[in-house]
C-alpha positions, 0 to 999 in steps of 0.5 A: 537502462539508466533509471531514476525512481522518484518519490515524494514525502510519504509517511506510508508505504509508497516510499518503502515500495520505491526503495524496494523496486529500486533495489530489485532493479539494481540487483537485476543489473539495471543502473538505478538512482533513487530520488526524493526528499532526504528522509525518504531516500535514507537507507536506500539500497542504491545511489540517491539524489535529494529532490525535495518534493513535498506532499502538497504544492508550495513555492519551493516546487519550482526549485525542486523541478529545476533540481529534478531536471539536473538529476535526469540528465542522461537518464533513459526513464523516470519512474515516479511513485505517487501523484505528486511525484508523478506530476513533478516527473511530467513537468520536469521532463516537458522542457527537456530536449533529450526527454526520458520516458515517464512511468507513474505508479498511482498508489492511493485514491485522492482523499481530503476536502474540496481544496485537496480534491481540486488540486488532486484533479489537476495533478491527475490530468497532468499525469494522465496526459503527460506520462507515457504509461501509468500503473495503478495498484488497484483496478479502480485507479487504473480505470480512473487514469484510463478515463482521463486518457492515460495508457494504464495497467495494474501494477504488481506489488511484491508480497512481503517476505515470509517470516522464517518461523512457523506458527507458535507452539501452544506454550508460545501461543498462550504467552503471546495471548497473555502479553496482549491482556487476553483472558483464557476464554477471550477470542483474539480479533486482530487488525494491523496497519497504520493508524491513519484515516484510510484505515477506517478506525472509526468503522473499527470502533463501530464494528467492535461496539456492534459485536458487543451489542449482538452478543458475540463470544467474548473477544479482545480486538487488538490493533497493532500499528502507529500513526496520527490517529492512535490517540483518537482511537484510544480515546474512543475506546476509553469513552465507549469502554470497547474491548479494543487494545491499541497495542502500538507498533510491534515486531511480532506481527507474523506470530500475531497473525498465526494465533488470531482467531480472525484478522480484520481489515476495516479500511475505507480504501486499499491498493494491494494491502500488505497487511492483508497479504501478511495475514494470508501468508500466515494462514489467517481467517480474514474478514476485510472491507471490499474496497479498492484492490483488496479483492484483487489480493484475496480472491475468495480466500477472505470474507469480503463485506461492504465498509459498514459496521453491521456487515463487518460485525456479522461476518466476524461474529460468524467466524468466531463461532464457526470453527469449520469455516475458520479452518476453511478460510485458513486453508484458502489463505495459505493457498492464495498466498502462494499466488501473490506477486513475487519480486521476480514477477515485479521485475519482469513486469517493470522491464516490459512496462519500461520497454513499452514506455520507451517506444513512443520516445523514438517516434514522436516529435523532436522535443520528445526524442531521446538520442540512441547510444 
């Protein structure tokens, strides 16, 4: 198949996923091109085309659609990642005589103010009514697209590659804890993720304060990652004297997951959270907010609670004092990690999805008919 993977400007994992999928399909023998803004297609494992689709509407979108139509000439299928890219794919192909099939993966729940939500609602309808098949990274996104009339199903996102190194030995464990500023008696609570609104950083700070109020065992909550809210979180930590370390980006996340007493996700919404998948692979005891597709990733291998400070604090406090429950969750996490989607699973699903998306193109009106080779 001749396939274009398309994505728009993205500071999160959407562009990374599109690059990964493009590489997997190319390795499986498909002819793949990755299209999107220059910074997104950089370091691509496949040939690329620059199509400047921004993260919000702007006048230059007309030129971007025209450019995309040129890129799509002779293509069998376009697979767009994200709402903006999905709408662009639908609009660009609408006037094409030899129209490629259109598949759209929705990666995020629309968030923002009234204006942002209004624009997102229009784009969702465009995608639901114009794409041949819509994938959602979580069940709620699938249901949302289906309510708008889309043929929709859940997407598989490949789990991160496992780290080669095993858990640190005692000496390495102590050295790692010391590098984070932990005192010998302090428990390590860990959160890994992009420091952005979706990750619930205000909730994280509220939960840390609640843990202190309820007299939890001495702990240090280490937050690993970077993003636009790093400064805001650091200021909240200083203002409230919270036992939280904003550690920035680190390259030793697998080791941190392995030595943490509890790994916590405070997100207000997630698709198939890679940080949680990495924690499961490390055999960590996980507490997470029960939002989006998190439960679909963890099943019963984590403690899932509402996105509220008191339930989160109660769950974390209990695990910090219950060695047997932590050990049970660690065993459950290791078992669950073996059932996470593999790259082979993803390629198999996409080939099935692409075949299904291509069928309508040969049975609908002449403006949607693709010539056969």
